[in-house]
Every structure is written in C-alpha cells, then in structure tokens.
C-alpha positions in Angstrom: 100.4 114.6 103.9 102.6 111.7 104.8 102.3 109.7 108.0 104.9 107.3 109.2 104.1 104.5 111.4 106.5 101.8 112.9 105.4 98.3 111.9 105.5 94.7 113.1 103.3 92.0 111.6 101.1 94.4 109.9 100.2 96.6 112.9 101.6 99.4 114.7 104.8 98.3 116.6 104.7 99.6 120.3 108.3 100.4 120.6 109.1 103.0 117.9 112.9 102.9 117.8 113.3 99.0 117.4 110.8 98.3 114.5 112.1 96.7 111.5 109.7 98.6 109.1 107.9 101.8 108.5 104.6 102.1 106.9 104.7 105.6 104.8 101.1 106.4 104.1 100.3 109.1 101.7 97.0 110.9 102.7 94.5 113.4 101.5 93.6 115.1 104.8 90.7 117.2 103.3 89.0 114.1 101.6 90.2 111.8 104.9 91.5 109.2 102.4 94.6 107.1 102.2 96.2 107.5 98.6 99.1 105.2 98.8 100.9 102.9 101.5 104.5 101.9 101.2 106.5 99.6 103.5 110.1 100.4 104.0 112.9 98.7 105.9 114.0 100.9 109.0 117.6 102.0 109.0 119.9 100.4 111.7 119.0 101.6 115.3 121.2 104.6 116.0 120.2 107.3 118.7 118.9 110.5 116.7 118.8 108.9 113.3 115.1 108.2 112.9 113.7 111.8 113.3 116.2 112.9 110.5 115.6 109.9 108.2 111.7 110.1 108.4 112.0 113.6 107.7 113.9 113.0 104.7 111.0 110.5 103.7 108.5 113.3 103.9 106.8 112.5 106.9 104.8 115.2 108.6 103.2 113.0 111.4 104.4 109.9 113.3 101.9 107.7 114.9 103.6 105.6 117.5 102.9 103.4 120.7 105.9 104.7 122.6 108.8 106.9 122.1 111.7 108.3 124.0 111.7 112.0 125.1 114.8 112.8 123.0 113.1 111.4 119.9 110.0 113.5 120.5 112.0 116.6 121.0 114.0 115.9 117.9 110.6 115.4 115.8 109.2 118.7 117.3 112.5 120.6 116.3 111.8 119.4 112.7 108.2 120.4 112.8 106.9 116.7 112.8 103.8 116.0 114.9 104.0 112.9 117.1 101.0 111.0 118.3 102.0 108.6 121.0 100.2 105.9 123.1 98.4 104.8 119.9 97.1 101.0 120.1 98.7 98.0 118.1 96.1 98.0 115.4 96.2 97.7 111.6 97.8 100.7 109.7 94.6 101.6 107.9 92.5 101.7 110.8 95.0 104.1 112.6 95.4 106.4 109.9 91.7 106.7 109.0 91.1 107.3 112.8 93.8 110.0 112.8 92.4 111.7 109.7 88.9 111.6 111.2 90.0 113.0 114.6 89.1 109.7 116.4 92.5 108.3 117.1 92.3 107.3 120.8 95.9 107.7 122.0 96.9 106.6 125.5 100.0 107.1 127.7 103.4 106.7 126.3 104.7 103.2 126.8 108.3 104.1 126.3 110.1 104.9 129.5 113.3 106.4 128.1 
C-alpha cells in the first residue's frame, strides 16, 4: 500500500496543497513495515490536480495536516483514504503510527 505525505524539511507539511514535495511511502500493512520511501517534487499548484496526480502515483492513503473540502471530496471519489489533522512529525513516525492504528489526528487546520 502506498501512502502519500506532503513534506517540508523532512516532516509533514501542515498545508497539503502548497508543499514542494511529497513522500511516497510503500508499505506492507500486514507486517506493519515500510518497504521504500521516495521523495518527489509536487506538480504546480492547480485546484483539483493533486488528487488525480497522487492517484496516478499509486497513493491509497493521504496523511495530511490540513486539506480543503474540495480536495477531500475528490480523493473520496477516487477511493483514496484521507487522514487529516496529522501532526508535523517525521515521515517514518507518521507512517508507522498509521500502520499500527496509533496515528493521533486532530482537527483540519485548513479553512477552505
């Protein structure tokens, strides 16, 4: 399963739509392990582009601090799970917390 996380300075970027890079993390959910992590440059910011682009990258789950309602709806239409309100922590910590059912997510920090 591939998990996508917006990244800034090695940690989760709190605003999903304006990050410079994404971590694409391949995982083994059964073993609760990380297989591979790849950092890729985000495409230019354009409304509605990221859900399609991340789907093309194979993402099945998005971990984000904040995300607009339209983006959440577009991910849901594509069958991609979105977890919002995640803290600005290191990528490995977030992914392992998610895989082990311990990711403590809070409220959506995005107000649009």
